[in-house]
C-alpha positions in Angstrom: 80.7 86.3 87.1 83.0 83.8 85.4 86.7 83.3 86.3 87.9 85.4 83.4 85.7 88.3 84.3 86.8 88.0 87.9 90.4 87.8 87.0 90.1 90.9 84.8 88.3 92.8 87.6 91.0 91.9 90.1 93.9 92.8 87.9 92.6 96.3 87.2 95.0 99.0 88.4 92.6 100.2 91.0 91.3 96.8 92.2 93.3 96.8 95.5 92.1 100.2 96.7 88.9 101.2 98.4 86.6 103.4 96.4 83.7 105.7 97.4 80.4 105.6 95.7 80.0 107.8 92.7 79.9 111.5 93.7 79.2 114.5 91.6 81.8 117.2 91.0 81.1 120.1 88.7 78.0 118.2 87.5 79.9 115.0 86.6 79.9 111.6 88.2 83.3 110.6 89.6 84.6 107.9 91.9 87.1 108.8 94.7 89.8 106.2 95.4 92.0 105.6 98.3 95.5 107.0 97.5 98.3 104.5 96.7 101.9 104.8 97.9 102.8 106.2 94.4 100.0 108.8 94.8 101.5 110.0 98.1 105.0 110.1 96.6 103.8 112.2 93.7 101.9 114.6 96.0 104.9 115.1 98.2 107.2 115.6 95.3 104.9 118.2 93.7 104.4 119.9 97.1 108.2 120.2 97.6 108.5 121.7 94.1 105.6 124.2 94.5 106.6 125.2 98.0 110.2 125.7 97.1 111.5 123.0 99.5 114.6 120.9 98.9 114.1 117.3 97.6 115.1 115.9 101.0 112.5 117.9 103.0 110.5 115.5 105.1 106.7 115.3 105.5 106.7 117.5 108.6 108.5 120.3 106.6 106.0 119.9 103.8 103.1 120.0 106.1 104.4 123.1 107.8 105.1 124.9 104.5 101.7 123.9 103.2 99.9 125.8 105.9 100.8 129.0 104.1 99.5 127.5 100.9 96.1 126.5 102.4 97.2 122.9 101.7 96.6 123.3 98.0 100.2 122.1 97.2 99.7 118.7 98.6 96.0 118.3 98.0 96.0 119.5 94.3 98.6 116.9 93.5 96.7 114.2 95.4 93.3 115.0 93.8 94.6 114.3 90.3 95.5 110.8 91.3 92.4 109.8 93.2 89.5 110.8 90.9 88.3 108.3 88.4 85.3 108.0 86.0 82.7 105.4 86.9 84.5 102.9 84.6 87.7 103.2 86.7 89.8 105.4 84.4 91.6 108.3 85.9 90.0 111.7 85.2 93.2 113.7 85.3 96.7 113.4 84.1 99.6 114.2 86.4 100.3 117.3 84.3 96.8 118.6 85.3 97.9 119.2 88.9 99.3 122.7 88.1 95.9 123.7 86.7 94.0 122.2 89.6 96.2 124.0 92.1 95.4 127.3 90.4 91.6 126.5 90.2 91.4 124.9 93.6 87.9 124.9 95.1 85.8 123.3 97.8 84.7 120.4 95.6 88.3 119.3 95.2 88.9 119.7 98.9 85.9 117.5 99.7 87.2 114.8 97.2 90.6 114.8 99.0 88.7 114.5 102.4 86.8 111.5 101.0 90.0 109.9 99.8 91.6 110.3 103.2 88.6 108.8 104.9 88.9 105.8 102.6 92.5 105.4 103.6 91.5 105.9 107.3 93.8 108.9 107.5 91.1 111.3 108.7 91.5 110.2 112.4 93.7 111.9 115.0 96.0 108.8 115.1 95.9 107.1 111.7 98.9 104.8 112.2 97.6 103.5 115.5 94.1 103.1 114.1 95.5 101.2 111.1 97.4 98.8 113.4 94.2 98.1 115.4 92.1 97.1 112.4 91.6 93.3 112.2 91.6 91.6 108.8 87.9 90.9 109.2 87.1 94.6 109.8 89.2 95.6 106.9 87.6 93.2 104.5 84.1 94.3 105.7 84.9 97.9 105.1 86.3 97.5 101.6 
C-alpha cells in the first residue's frame, strides 16, 4: 500500500472506529461499526422525541422510558448509524430511523448488540472497563 492509499484509507469517515466482520442481515452483507459520539447524540435525541421526553431529559430518564418501548426508540436510531455496506458507505439515512423503529426485528437487535460489543459497552461496568484498557490492548483489539 503506498502513502496515498494509506492516507485515503485513514481519512475515511469510519477509519477511527472498530468494525465487525461482514455479517448478513436480510440476506445482504453489512458491516457493523462502533458508534461515534454523534451516533449516540442522534439516538438519544430520537429516543426523546419518540418517547415524548423533554429535550433536557438525561440518559437515565431515556433508559427508563425506553423499557416500555422494548428499547426500540434508542436502538432503532442507533442501528441506522452503525450499519455500512462492505465498502464503508452507510446503508441507512437518518430519516430511515422511523421506518426501522416500526419494522424492528431481531436482526437489527443483534446488529446493535454487535455495535455495543465493539464499543466495549456490553459489560456490566463499561466506563470502568474502558479506563482499564491499556493502549496496547486497545490497538490489538482494533
